[in-house]
Each structure stands twice: as structure tokens, then as C-alpha cells.
VEXDREN-2710 file (C-alpha; in Angstrom, 1 decimal):
% VEXDREN-2710
k/r/px/py/pz
1/MET/-0.5/-113.9/132.9
2/PHE/0.9/-110.6/131.5
3/THR/4.2/-110.0/129.8
4/GLY/5.2/-106.8/128.1
5/THR/7.2/-103.6/128.2
6/LYS/6.3/-100.0/128.2
7/SER/5.5/-98.7/124.8
8/SER/7.8/-96.1/123.3
9/PHE/4.7/-94.6/121.5
10/ALA/3.7/-91.3/123.0
11/PHE/0.0/-91.3/124.0
12/ARG/-1.5/-88.0/125.2
13/LEU/-5.2/-87.5/125.8
14/PRO/-6.6/-85.2/123.1
15/ILE/-8.0/-81.8/124.0
16/ASP/-11.6/-83.0/123.4
17/MET/-11.2/-85.3/126.3
18/LYS/-10.8/-82.5/128.8
19/VAL/-13.8/-80.9/130.4
20/ALA/-14.1/-78.2/133.0
21/LEU/-15.4/-79.4/136.4
22/THR/-19.0/-78.5/137.1
23/ARG/-18.0/-77.3/140.6
24/LYS/-14.6/-76.2/141.9
25/GLU/-12.5/-79.1/143.2
26/HIS/-11.8/-77.5/146.6
27/MET/-15.6/-77.0/147.2
28/GLU/-17.1/-80.4/146.5
29/LYS/-16.2/-83.7/144.9
30/ILE/-18.1/-85.2/142.0
31/THR/-20.2/-88.1/143.1
32/VAL/-19.9/-91.1/140.9
33/GLY/-22.4/-93.9/141.0
34/VAL/-20.5/-97.2/140.2
35/ILE/-23.2/-99.7/139.2
36/PHE/-22.2/-103.4/139.0
37/GLY/-23.5/-107.0/139.1
38/GLY/-26.7/-107.2/137.0
39/ARG/-29.0/-109.8/135.7
40/SER/-26.7/-111.5/133.1
41/ALA/-24.4/-114.5/133.1
42/GLU/-21.5/-112.0/133.4
43/HIS/-22.7/-110.9/136.8
44/GLU/-19.6/-112.1/138.7
45/ILE/-17.2/-110.6/136.1
46/SER/-18.9/-107.2/136.5
47/ILE/-18.2/-107.3/140.2
48/LEU/-14.5/-108.0/139.6
49/SER/-14.4/-105.1/137.1
50/ALA/-16.1/-102.7/139.6
51/ARG/-13.6/-103.5/142.3
52/ASN/-10.7/-102.3/140.1
53/VAL/-12.6/-99.2/138.9
54/ILE/-13.4/-98.2/142.5
55/GLU/-9.8/-98.8/143.6
56/ALA/-8.4/-96.7/140.8
57/LEU/-10.9/-93.8/141.2
58/ASP/-9.1/-90.5/141.8
59/ARG/-10.4/-89.7/145.3
60/ASP/-9.2/-86.1/145.1
61/ARG/-11.8/-85.4/142.5
62/PHE/-14.5/-88.1/142.9
63/LYS/-16.6/-89.6/145.6
64/PRO/-17.9/-93.1/144.8
65/ILE/-21.4/-94.4/145.5
66/LEU/-21.5/-98.2/145.2
67/ILE/-24.7/-99.8/143.8
68/GLY/-25.0/-103.5/143.2
69/ILE/-27.7/-105.1/141.1
70/ASP/-28.4/-108.6/142.3
71/CYS/-29.5/-111.5/140.1
72/GLU/-33.2/-110.7/140.7
73/GLY/-32.7/-107.1/139.5
74/ARG/-32.8/-105.3/142.9
75/TRP/-30.6/-102.2/143.2
76/LEU/-28.8/-102.3/146.6
77/SER/-26.2/-100.0/148.2
78/GLN/-22.9/-101.7/148.7
79/ASP/-20.0/-101.4/151.1
80/GLY/-16.6/-100.9/149.5
81/ALA/-14.7/-102.8/152.2
82/GLN/-16.9/-105.8/151.8
83/LEU/-16.6/-105.7/148.0
84/ALA/-12.8/-105.7/148.3
85/LEU/-13.0/-108.8/150.4
86/LYS/-15.3/-110.7/148.2
87/ALA/-14.3/-109.8/144.6
88/ASP/-11.1/-111.7/144.0
89/ARG/-12.2/-114.5/141.6
90/PRO/-15.6/-115.1/139.9
91/ASN/-16.5/-117.9/142.4
92/SER/-16.0/-115.5/145.3
93/ALA/-17.7/-112.4/143.9
94/GLY/-21.2/-111.5/145.1
95/ILE/-23.6/-108.7/145.9
96/ASP/-24.4/-107.9/149.6
97/SER/-28.1/-108.6/149.9
98/THR/-28.4/-106.6/153.1
99/GLY/-27.8/-103.2/151.5
100/ALA/-30.4/-100.5/151.3
101/LEU/-32.7/-100.5/148.3
102/VAL/-31.7/-97.9/145.8
103/GLY/-33.9/-96.2/143.2
104/ILE/-33.9/-93.0/141.1
105/ASP/-36.0/-90.3/142.5
106/PRO/-38.3/-89.1/139.7
107/SER/-39.2/-85.9/141.5
108/THR/-35.7/-84.5/141.4
109/PRO/-33.2/-84.7/138.6
110/ARG/-30.0/-86.7/139.3
111/VAL/-31.0/-87.9/142.8
112/LEU/-30.9/-91.4/144.2
113/SER/-33.3/-92.7/146.8
114/HIS/-32.1/-95.1/149.5
115/LYS/-34.7/-97.1/151.6
116/VAL/-34.2/-99.6/154.4
117/GLY/-37.3/-101.6/155.4
118/SER/-40.1/-99.2/156.4
119/GLU/-37.9/-96.2/156.9
120/ALA/-38.6/-93.0/154.9
121/PRO/-36.3/-92.9/151.8
122/ARG/-33.1/-90.9/152.1
123/THR/-31.9/-89.0/149.1
124/GLN/-28.4/-88.5/147.7
125/ARG/-27.2/-86.4/144.8
126/ILE/-25.5/-88.2/142.0
127/ASP/-23.5/-86.4/139.3
128/VAL/-22.5/-89.2/137.0
129/VAL/-22.8/-93.0/136.7
130/PHE/-20.1/-95.5/135.7
131/PRO/-22.1/-98.5/134.7
132/VAL/-19.6/-101.3/135.1
133/LEU/-22.1/-103.8/133.7
134/HIS/-21.3/-106.6/131.3
135/GLY/-23.8/-108.4/129.1
136/PRO/-27.6/-108.1/128.6
137/MET/-29.7/-105.7/130.8
138/GLY/-26.7/-103.6/131.5
139/GLU/-24.4/-103.3/128.5
140/ASP/-27.1/-103.5/125.8
141/GLY/-28.6/-100.0/126.2
142/SER/-31.3/-100.9/128.8
143/VAL/-29.6/-99.2/131.7
144/GLN/-28.3/-96.4/129.4
145/GLY/-31.9/-95.6/128.4
146/LEU/-33.0/-95.5/132.0
147/LEU/-30.2/-93.0/132.8
148/GLU/-31.1/-90.9/129.8
149/LEU/-34.7/-90.6/131.0
150/ALA/-33.4/-89.6/134.4
151/ASP/-31.0/-87.1/132.9
152/ILE/-28.1/-88.7/134.7
153/PRO/-24.7/-88.5/132.8
154/TYR/-23.1/-91.9/132.4
155/VAL/-19.8/-93.4/131.1
156/GLY/-19.7/-95.2/127.8
157/ALA/-21.7/-95.6/124.6
158/GLY/-25.3/-94.3/124.3
159/VAL/-28.4/-96.4/123.8
160/LEU/-27.8/-97.1/120.1
161/GLY/-24.1/-97.8/120.4
162/SER/-24.6/-100.0/123.4
163/ALA/-27.3/-102.0/121.6
164/LEU/-25.1/-102.4/118.4
165/GLY/-22.1/-103.4/120.4
166/MET/-24.1/-106.1/122.3
167/ASP/-25.7/-107.8/119.3
168/LYS/-22.9/-109.7/117.4
169/ASP/-25.2/-110.3/114.4
170/VAL/-26.2/-106.7/113.8
171/MET/-22.7/-105.6/114.6
172/LYS/-21.1/-107.8/112.0
173/ARG/-23.6/-106.8/109.3
174/LEU/-22.9/-103.1/109.9
175/LEU/-19.1/-103.6/109.9
176/ARG/-19.4/-105.7/106.6
177/ASP/-21.5/-102.9/105.0
178/ALA/-18.8/-100.4/106.1
179/SER/-16.2/-102.5/104.2
180/ILE/-14.5/-103.5/107.5
181/PRO/-13.2/-107.1/107.1
182/VAL/-15.1/-109.7/109.2
183/GLY/-15.2/-113.5/109.2
184/GLY/-17.9/-115.6/107.6
185/PHE/-21.0/-116.0/109.8
186/PHE/-24.8/-116.7/109.8
187/VAL/-27.5/-116.7/112.5
188/VAL/-29.6/-119.5/113.9
189/ARG/-32.7/-119.3/116.1
190/GLU/-34.5/-121.9/118.2
191/SER/-37.1/-122.4/115.5
192/ASP/-34.3/-123.2/113.0
193/LEU/-32.9/-125.9/115.2
194/LYS/-36.3/-127.5/115.6
195/HIS/-37.8/-127.2/112.1
196/ARG/-35.1/-126.3/109.6
197/TRP/-32.0/-128.3/110.9
198/ALA/-31.2/-129.7/107.4
199/ALA/-30.9/-126.2/106.0
200/VAL/-28.7/-125.1/109.0
201/ALA/-26.5/-128.1/108.6
202/ASP/-26.1/-127.5/104.9
203/ARG/-25.2/-123.8/105.4
204/ALA/-22.7/-124.8/108.1
205/GLY/-21.1/-127.3/105.8
206/ARG/-20.8/-124.7/103.1
207/LEU/-19.2/-122.2/105.5
208/GLY/-16.8/-125.0/106.6
209/TYR/-15.8/-126.6/109.9
210/PRO/-14.5/-125.9/112.5
211/LEU/-17.2/-123.4/113.6
212/PHE/-17.8/-121.4/116.7
213/THR/-21.3/-120.9/118.2
214/LYS/-21.9/-117.8/120.3
215/PRO/-25.0/-116.3/121.9
216/ALA/-25.6/-113.1/119.9
217/ASN/-26.0/-111.0/123.0
218/MET/-23.4/-112.1/125.5
219/GLY/-19.8/-111.5/126.3
220/SER/-16.9/-112.9/128.3
221/SER/-17.1/-116.0/126.1
222/VAL/-20.1/-117.2/128.0
223/GLY/-21.9/-119.9/126.0
224/VAL/-19.2/-120.1/123.3
225/ARG/-18.3/-123.5/121.9
226/ARG/-16.2/-124.9/119.1
227/SER/-17.7/-127.5/116.7
228/GLU/-15.8/-129.9/114.4
229/ASN/-18.9/-131.5/112.8
230/SER/-22.7/-131.4/112.5
231/ASP/-23.4/-133.4/115.6
232/GLU/-21.2/-131.1/117.8
233/LEU/-22.7/-128.1/116.1
234/GLN/-26.2/-129.1/117.1
235/ALA/-25.2/-129.7/120.7
236/SER/-23.3/-126.3/120.7
237/ILE/-26.4/-124.4/119.5
238/GLU/-28.5/-126.1/122.1
239/HIS/-26.0/-125.0/124.8
240/ALA/-25.9/-121.4/123.5
241/LEU/-29.7/-121.2/123.5
242/HIS/-29.6/-121.3/127.3
243/PHE/-28.1/-117.8/127.1
244/ASP/-29.9/-116.1/124.2
245/THR/-32.6/-116.7/121.6
246/LYS/-30.3/-115.8/118.7
247/ILE/-27.1/-117.6/118.0
248/VAL/-24.2/-116.5/115.7
249/ILE/-22.4/-119.3/113.9
250/GLU/-18.9/-118.1/112.9
251/LYS/-16.2/-119.7/110.7
252/ALA/-13.1/-120.4/112.8
253/ILE/-10.3/-118.2/111.7
254/LEU/-6.8/-119.6/111.8
255/GLY/-4.6/-116.9/113.1
256/ARG/-3.3/-114.9/116.0
257/GLU/-5.6/-113.0/118.4
258/PHE/-5.2/-109.3/119.2
259/GLU/-7.0/-106.6/121.0
260/VAL/-6.9/-102.8/120.8
261/ALA/-8.4/-100.3/123.3
262/VAL/-10.1/-97.1/122.2
263/ILE/-11.0/-94.1/124.3
264/GLY/-12.5/-90.8/123.4
265/GLY/-15.5/-88.9/122.0
266/GLU/-15.5/-87.3/118.5
267/ASN/-11.7/-87.7/118.2
268/PRO/-10.8/-91.0/119.9
269/ILE/-7.4/-92.5/120.2
270/ALA/-6.4/-96.2/120.0
271/SER/-3.9/-98.0/122.2
272/VAL/-1.0/-100.2/121.1
273/PRO/-2.3/-103.7/120.2
274/GLY/-1.9/-106.6/122.6
275/GLU/-1.7/-110.3/121.7
276/ILE/-3.6/-113.1/123.5
277/ILE/-1.7/-116.4/123.5
278/VAL/-4.0/-119.2/124.7
279/SER/-2.7/-122.2/126.5
280/SER/-6.0/-123.4/127.9
281/ARG/-7.2/-126.9/127.3
282/ASP/-10.3/-125.3/125.8
283/THR/-8.0/-124.4/122.8
284/PHE/-9.6/-120.9/122.5
285/TYR/-10.0/-117.8/124.7
286/SER/-12.8/-119.2/126.7
287/TYR/-14.4/-118.0/130.0
288/ASN/-12.2/-120.5/131.8
289/ALA/-9.1/-119.2/130.1
290/LYS/-10.0/-115.6/130.8
291/TYR/-11.0/-115.7/134.4
292/VAL/-10.5/-119.1/136.1
293/ASP/-7.3/-120.8/134.9
294/GLU/-4.4/-118.6/135.9
295/ASN/-2.3/-120.2/133.2
296/GLY/-5.1/-120.3/130.6
297/ALA/-3.8/-117.4/128.5
298/ARG/-0.9/-115.0/128.3
299/LEU/-1.1/-111.3/127.3
300/VAL/1.8/-109.9/125.4
301/ILE/1.7/-106.0/125.3
302/PRO/2.8/-104.5/123.0
303/ALA/2.2/-107.2/120.5
304/ASP/5.3/-108.5/118.6
305/ILE/4.1/-107.5/115.1
306/PRO/5.4/-105.2/112.4
307/THR/4.5/-101.5/112.7
308/PRO/2.4/-101.4/109.6
309/VAL/0.2/-104.3/110.9
310/ALA/-0.1/-102.6/114.3
311/ASP/-1.1/-99.3/112.6
312/ARG/-3.7/-101.2/110.5
313/MET/-5.3/-102.6/113.6
314/ARG/-5.4/-99.2/115.3
315/GLN/-7.0/-97.6/112.2
316/LEU/-9.6/-100.4/112.0
317/ALA/-10.3/-100.1/115.7
318/LEU/-11.1/-96.4/115.3
319/LYS/-13.2/-97.0/112.1
320/THR/-15.1/-99.8/114.0
321/PHE/-15.7/-97.4/117.0
322/HIS/-17.2/-94.8/114.7
323/THR/-19.2/-97.2/112.6
324/LEU/-21.0/-98.7/115.7
325/GLU/-21.8/-95.2/117.1
326/CYS/-19.5/-95.7/120.2
327/TYR/-18.5/-93.1/122.8
328/GLY/-16.1/-93.1/125.7
329/LEU/-14.5/-96.5/125.5
330/ALA/-14.4/-99.8/123.6
331/ARG/-12.2/-102.7/123.0
332/VAL/-11.9/-104.1/119.5
333/ASP/-10.8/-107.7/119.0
334/PHE/-8.9/-108.9/115.9
335/PHE/-7.5/-111.9/114.1
336/LEU/-4.3/-111.8/112.1
337/GLU/-4.1/-114.5/109.4
338/ALA/-0.8/-115.9/108.1
339/THR/-1.4/-113.9/104.9
340/GLY/-1.2/-110.7/106.9
341/ARG/-4.9/-110.0/106.6
342/VAL/-6.4/-108.3/109.6
343/ILE/-10.0/-109.3/110.5
344/VAL/-12.3/-107.6/113.1
345/ASN/-13.8/-110.2/115.4
346/GLU/-16.0/-108.0/117.5
347/LEU/-16.2/-104.8/119.6
348/ASN/-17.0/-104.5/123.3
349/THR/-18.5/-101.3/124.5
350/LEU/-17.9/-101.9/128.3
351/PRO/-14.8/-104.1/128.3
352/GLY/-13.6/-105.8/131.5
353/PHE/-11.7/-103.8/134.1
354/THR/-10.6/-106.9/136.1
355/ALA/-7.1/-107.6/137.2
356/PHE/-6.8/-110.0/134.2
357/SER/-8.5/-107.7/131.6
358/MET/-6.7/-106.4/128.5
359/PHE/-8.3/-103.0/128.3
360/PRO/-6.6/-101.4/131.4
361/LYS/-3.4/-103.2/130.6
362/LEU/-3.3/-101.9/127.1
363/TRP/-3.5/-98.3/128.3
364/GLU/-1.0/-98.9/131.1
365/VAL/1.6/-100.1/128.5
366/SER/0.6/-97.2/126.2
367/GLY/1.6/-94.8/129.0
368/VAL/-1.9/-94.0/130.4
369/SER/-2.7/-95.1/134.0
370/VAL/-6.0/-96.7/134.9
371/THR/-6.7/-93.7/137.1
372/GLN/-6.2/-91.4/134.1
373/VAL/-8.4/-93.6/132.0
374/ILE/-11.3/-93.6/134.5
375/SER/-11.0/-89.8/135.1
376/THR/-11.1/-89.2/131.3
377/LEU/-14.1/-91.4/130.9
378/ILE/-16.0/-89.5/133.6
379/ASP/-15.0/-86.2/132.1
380/LEU/-16.3/-87.4/128.7
381/ALA/-19.6/-88.4/130.2
382/LEU/-20.1/-85.0/131.8
383/LYS/-19.1/-83.3/128.6
384/ARG/-21.6/-85.3/126.5
385/ALA/-24.4/-84.6/129.1
386/ALA/-23.7/-80.8/129.1
387/SER/-23.8/-80.8/125.3
388/ARG/-27.1/-82.7/125.1
389/ARG/-28.7/-80.3/127.6
390/GLN/-28.2/-77.5/125.1
391/LEU/-30.5/-79.3/122.6
392/VAL/-34.1/-78.0/122.2
393/THR/-36.5/-80.5/123.6
394/SER/-39.8/-78.7/122.9
395/VAL/-41.1/-76.7/119.9
396/ALA/-44.1/-75.3/121.9
397/GLY/-44.3/-71.6/122.1
END
């Protein structure tokens, strides 16, 4: 549920977010490959996000090419009308398995190959990719690396920024080293659970209950549980190990939850903060509260906080964005303690674009439409690619 009013703060996209089109608009549209689905536990949420991105795409400038990655990793062409029918809630979202197989043609830069059965492959030019992928094998730098090798421009953080934004352990260590306030945490692996449980339990006790367990490389609150004692912690770690081999144990922070959206390249801007008020029986912003229970959480935008606190969050959001080598877009999550201290929880390099997601709503209230946001992200991707193509790639001769 969303409540809020239009922000009086004037947001304008900076000059560095505007890029000249590679071809005149009246001649040919820019083809945008929207990739979604993927081989992670966030598969269904990715499909919901893609639906909203496709609906908001400026059709005067862009022509979408829909590519779904199924749970086995096959890349398949998708039909927009079918996607609109299926992607309403996570339990109704799915990839159409009858689509043509899609691959990247290695013989020609920026060309996709479509193949049905024994037919000869058909090719299609692609100008830029919008990887609407959440979680491992999509948001972690793997797909970004493939697109780099194929010389295909893409929206969002690069390989390094994507990997840093995915791994909550490495992320928090870098933020801590940059003097950005983060909560107490430590890391557990399966071997620790089997052979060093006494040491884990002792460290958890010193950090202090309640604690949250999270798969280090997962989002959308998948695999997250709250523990009040050692027995619950052990069960929570075993649950999280179903989703990742590395588990982050975090000290529960008593305070209000906020999120800030960031967009841009070298000179990004941050949105107004929004507050998450959880009413779910899970007692925290769980997967169920985000995507299943319509009354699980309420979003208040702009957040009802003093201006200096809002400014502090926006400043920290930008510092976090730069520290983690981000580009294009990110959402930074915060806690606000009763003392007034602002703590960074984590950053998401490809935040959700679903109808329930905070990222597009934050920009809408900040005065920037979803269509403007998506157009800006595509322009930024094209600008970065054009800049990188100017770099010397050989010293021979």
C-alpha cells in the first residue's frame, strides 16, 4: 500500500544524463533487449519488474525485444501480450517455454540470433540491453560480463559494481572502510555450522540477539529469518544455506526503515527518502510483506522526517553509490535509530520495478516519471558504451 504526496523538491536530470541518439529518431528506433526471469530465487519478481519496465518504455524512441531466461538457463523470446496476462503476482508469473531460443551471434557485434527447432537462425540487431534480473546469475555481474564481451551496451552497474552490490558481506566491509555507518555483522559458512558451531554461537551471543540471517548473495528478502536465541539461529542458518553458501549474520537494529533511489553516472542524484511501515505478521520487511500480502507493508513517500535527516540519507546514498562503483541506478536502504543515527543497511544495483516497488515510486513522488527514469537509464548505458569504445584495447603496432 502506498501513501504519499508529490514532493515540493525540484528534481531535474543533470546534463551528464543526456546523450545524443545514435541515429535520428525519425529514421529508426533504438532496439532495447529487456531480459528477465533468470536462474535465481527471485525469478518471479524479475518477471513482475520486467512487465512494468516494458509498459513504461517510451515507444516513440525505443522498440523492445523481450527475452526470458527460464529456470534452466535457456534464453527464449517472449510475447509482450502473454507477459502482461501472466505477470500480476509472483505465483502467476512465468516464462513462456514455447519461445524461440535466443543467443548472441559471436560473428557480428550487437546481434541476437533466434532459432526455432531445426530452422536456420534468424538475426536481429540489438542496441542496448535492460537486464531486469534480480539475484545471482543476473544481478551479480555474470550477465554484465557476457554483455561486455559481446560489446552490447547495458543498463546498470558494471561487472565490479554488480558483484559488490550482490555480496552483502563484501559490501558491508567496503562501506565500513569508507566510514559509512553499518550495523554489526559477521559471516558464517556451512563448514562453520558443522564444525565450529560453538564459536559461531559465542560470537552471536556477543553481537546480541535478536539477529537476522541472510544469504549473502540474494535479494527480495529471500531466505531471511529473524532469530531470538541460539536454537533459532542454527535453524535460520540452515534455512539460508539453501540459497547461498555464505550467510551474513546481522544485529537487529531497532529503528524505522527507509529507502532512497539513486540515478546517474559520474554525477548522480538521489530521490526523496521513503519510509517502509511493516504490518506483516513476519514483523519485518519479508518476501511475503513485499510481494504477497497486500497489507504487509505501507510505503510513505516522502518520509515524515526532519529535513536534515532526509538530507543525511541522500548524502549517504550518493556516497554509498560511489563507494560500491555503481552506475545508472541503485536503491539504498537505511535504518533510523531513535537517537537520530542513520545506518546504511544495504544497496541494490537492480532494484525492483514491480507495481509494489519503492524505486519507481520514489522517483514518481520526486517529480520524475517511470518513463523518464527508464529513458535516462538507457541513455546512460549508451553514453558509457560510447565512452568505453574510445579506449585503446591493443598496444600492438
